[in-house]
N, C-alpha and C positions, 0 to 999 in steps of 0.2 A: 504494500500500500504506500502511495506517495505521501510525502510530508504535506501538511495543510498549506504551507507557504508556496510550495510548488504548484499545488492544485489551484490556489488563488491566482497565481501568475498565468496558468493555462487558461482559466476561465475569467480573464479580466473583462469586466463588463461594466460600462459606465453609461449613464443616460446621455442622450443627445444634447441636453442643456448643459451638462457638465463639460462635455467635449467642446461645445460652442463657447463656453466661458473660458476654457483653457486657450482656445484659439484667439479669442478676443484679448485675453490677458497677454499672451505672447506678443501679439501685434502692438498692443498699447504700450507695453513696457519697452519693446524694441524701438518704437517710434518716439517715445518720450526721451530715451537715452540718446538716440541718434539726433533727434530734433534739438536737444540741449547743446550737443556738439555743433550742429549746423548753425544755430543761432548765435552762439557765443564765440565761435572761432574767428580769430583775426589773422589766420594763416594767409600769406600771400603766395600765390603759385611760384614755384622755382623749378629749375631743371626741366625734366620731362613735362611737368605740368604746364609750363609756358608754351610748349609747342602744341599741346592739345588745346589750350586756351586760345592761342592765336589762330589756329586753323578753324576752331569752332566759331570764333567771332567772324572770321573771313567768310565762312559758309553763311552765317546769319545775315551778313550785310550784302550778300550777293556777289562777292568777289571770287567765289569758287574755293576749291580745296587747295589753298596755297599757304606757304609759310615763307615769310620774308620775300614776297612777290614771286616765288617760284613754286611750281607744282611739287607737292611733297609725296614721299613714298611711305609714310606711316600708315598703318591700318586705319581706315576712315570711319569705322562705326562709332567710336567714342567721340570723335570730333564732330560727327554729324549729330550725335545726341546733344553735345554741348551747343551746337549751332541751333538746334530746336529750342532748347531752353533759353538761349540768348535772344532768339527771334521773338519769343513770347514775353520775356521779362527784361530784356536789355542785358547789357554786359555786367551782370550782378552775380558775384560769387555766392552770395547767400541763397539766391534762387537755385543755383546748381546744387548747393549743399542740401537744401530742403528737399529737392527732387531725389537726390541720392539717399536721404534719410528715409523717404517713402519706399524707395527701391530696397534698401537694406532691411526695413521692417517687413516688407512683403517677402523678401528672401527667407526670413525665418519661417514663414508659412509654407514656402516651397520645401524647406528642410523637413518640416512636419510631414508634408505629403510624401516626400521621398522615403523618409524613415518608416512611416506608417505602411507604405506600400511594400517595402523590402523586408521589414523586420517585425512590424506590428504597431498597434496604437500607442502602447506605453513608450516604446523606443522612439516613435515619431514625435510624440509630445516632448519627451526628454530632449531630443535633438533640437527641437524648436526653441525650448527654453535656453539651452546651452548657446545656440546661435544668437538669441536675443541678448544674452548677457556677456558674450565673448568680447573682451576689450578691443582686440585688433579690428573686428568687424565694426564696432562702434566708432573707433577713431578714424577708420577709413573714410567715413562720411565727409571729413573736412578737406580731404585732398582731391585734386582733380586728376585722378588716376583711372585708367581704363578698367581696372579691377572692379570698380563699383558697378559697372554695367556687365562686365565679363562674368562675375560670380552669379549674377541673376540669370543671365542667358545660359550659363552652363547647367 
């Protein structure tokens, strides 16, 4: 006969409201943490960030996919993402960071879905909470790095 703890793990059964509350909690905590970083960051783009920023601004102003007046050979997706944000809200780093905070919070829900699908509901929810609270994922919000979009798309 199996131990009661093992049986409870096998027959893990929660109400849909409890699961919905967990999902809402994961998203809300993740968005609050990332939003705090997005709204309080004074980081100015440097190094690779500047090339993404410049090509994104160039796209949003209709000058094309150029860097320093020349066609660039960097992968275009993140620059196009920045161009879309800049087209909507102007050349505002805080706007990009807020959109990245939303992407990062929704990434936690994708982690739940992936974990739930591959391993089960308990593992999916645990993975979502870990992603929501993982400091590098939270701090990534403030930087103009392609990883913000890449993680979500992956």
